[in-house]
C-alpha positions in Angstrom: 69.0 66.2 -47.1 67.9 67.6 -43.7 65.1 65.7 -42.0 64.5 64.1 -38.9 65.1 60.5 -40.0 64.3 57.4 -37.8 68.1 56.7 -37.5 69.1 60.1 -36.1 65.8 59.9 -33.6 66.6 56.5 -32.6 70.3 57.1 -32.1 69.6 60.3 -29.6 67.0 58.3 -28.0 69.2 55.1 -27.3 72.1 57.4 -26.5 69.9 59.3 -23.7 68.6 56.0 -22.4 72.0 54.4 -21.8 73.8 57.7 -20.6 71.0 59.6 -19.1 72.7 62.8 -20.4 70.2 65.6 -21.0 71.9 66.8 -24.2 70.5 63.7 -26.0 67.1 64.3 -24.9 67.1 67.9 -25.7 68.3 67.3 -29.0 65.9 64.6 -29.5 62.8 66.7 -28.8 64.2 69.8 -30.9 64.5 67.3 -33.8 61.5 65.6 -33.5 59.0 68.6 -33.0 60.8 70.9 -35.8 59.8 71.2 -39.1 62.4 71.4 -42.0 62.4 75.0 -42.3 63.1 75.5 -38.4 66.4 73.5 -38.5 69.5 75.3 -37.5 71.7 76.4 -40.6 75.4 77.3 -39.5 78.5 78.4 -41.5 81.7 77.0 -41.0 82.8 80.5 -40.2 80.9 80.4 -37.0 81.9 77.1 -36.3 85.7 78.7 -36.3 84.8 81.5 -34.3 82.7 79.4 -31.4 84.9 76.4 -31.1 88.2 76.0 -29.5 90.6 73.9 -31.3 89.9 69.9 -30.8 85.9 70.8 -29.8 83.1 68.2 -30.4 80.0 69.9 -31.7 76.7 68.9 -32.4 74.7 70.9 -34.7 70.8 70.0 -34.9 70.7 71.2 -38.5 73.0 71.6 -41.6 76.7 72.8 -41.9 77.3 75.5 -44.9 80.7 76.0 -46.3 80.5 79.8 -46.1 84.0 80.9 -44.3 87.1 79.8 -43.4 87.9 77.1 -40.6 91.4 76.7 -39.4 90.7 74.4 -36.3 90.6 70.6 -35.9 87.1 70.1 -34.6 84.9 66.9 -34.7 81.4 68.1 -35.9 78.1 65.9 -36.0 75.2 67.2 -37.9 72.0 66.3 -39.8 73.6 67.7 -43.0 76.6 69.3 -44.5 77.2 71.3 -47.8 79.8 69.5 -49.9 81.9 73.0 -49.1 81.5 72.6 -45.5 82.5 68.9 -45.2 85.7 69.7 -47.4 86.6 72.5 -45.1 86.2 70.7 -42.0 88.2 68.0 -43.1 90.7 70.0 -44.8 91.4 71.6 -41.4 92.2 68.2 -40.1 88.5 67.7 -38.4 85.8 65.1 -38.8 82.5 66.0 -40.3 80.0 63.1 -39.3 76.5 62.3 -39.5 74.2 62.5 -36.3 73.9 59.0 -36.1 78.0 58.2 -35.9 78.7 61.3 -33.7 76.2 60.0 -31.3 77.5 56.4 -31.7 81.0 57.6 -30.9 80.6 60.2 -28.2 77.5 59.6 -26.3 79.5 59.6 -22.9 81.9 62.2 -24.2 81.5 65.4 -21.8 81.9 68.8 -23.0 80.0 68.5 -26.4 78.8 71.8 -27.4 75.7 72.5 -29.5 75.7 75.0 -31.9 72.4 76.4 -33.2 
């Protein structure tokens, strides 16, 4: 389900407070002030095109499973289709919830936001 649940918003706010990195504040604002129809929907084929091998990617919306992916990437998103999660993991990558991604990589540099 796509939504701006308390967990996602809290994890972004906490990450910004701890790291002072603008990426987390920008994502917090984008998600908090968006309706469900405004959330990004990205296909795995786009992730494969824009992400280099080993990239760390945040999607402020849902990842859909159209298209192949052949790169090992780590993705944090609000939601995934079953096919998208399977394609990312079959390529050796990680499909993480938004809260898991922020908890694990809030201090990591070079995170890409794909929208």
